[in-house]
N, C-alpha and C positions, 0 to 999 in steps of 0.2 A: 504494500500500500504506500501511497505517496503522502507527503506532508501536505496539509491544507494551506491554501493561500489566505492569509488573514484579511486582506483587503476584500477579496471576493466573498468570503463567508460573512464578514461584518456588514457589507452592503446588502447581501442577500437577506440576512436576518433582519436588518433594519427595515428594508422594504417589505419583508413579510409582516413585520409588526405594524407598519403603517397601513398596508392593504387590509390586514385583519381588523384594524380599528375602523376603517371606512366601511367594511362589510358589516361590522357590529352596529355602527350608527345607522346605516341604511336599513338593516333588519329592524332596528329599534323604531325607525320611522314608519315601517310598513305594518308592524304587528301591534296589537294592544299593549299598553304599557306594562301590564301584569306579566306578560310573557317574555320580556327581554331583560337584559342585565344592566340596567341603569346604575343600580347600586354598586355592582362590581366595577364598572368603569369609573365611577366617582371615587371609589376606595383605592383602586389601583393607580389612578392617574391624579396626582396631587394638583389641585386647582381646577380640575375639570368639573363642570356643572352642566347638566342636561338642559338645553342645548342652545348655544349661541354661536355666532361665527367665530368670536375670539376663543371661546372654549373649545370649539372644534379644532382650530389650528393648534392650540395648546395640546390637546389630546393626541393629535396627529404627530406632532413633534416629539412628545414624550414617548409615544408608542415606537416611533422610529429609533429613538435613543435607547430604549429598553432592548430592542432587538440588536442594535449595534453593540451595546454593552455585552450582551450574551455572546456575540461573535468574538469580541475582543478577549473575553475570558475563556471561551471554549477552545479556540484554535490553539493557543499555546499549550493548554493542558492536553489536547488530543495529540498534537505533534510530539510532545514529550513522551506520552504513553506509547504511541506507535513506534517511536525510536527505541524505546526500552524493550518492546516486544519482539524486535527483530532478532 
């Protein structure tokens, strides 16, 4: 197995987080309030309140940053472990 590229994984996970946030918001707008996760988004994303344009942008950026953080932490750990397992 090859070592992971930290830039590619970080961007991919950041974009995954941002896209997932957009999907959750769209889902929240389409279904009754009792069936979606407003409370989870408000707890997981500091400063996010359902739903204003500024809050949407904040949630989008925070979701991207959470994903990017996951990539920045995961890649070095993975590369270290894969190197040790060879």
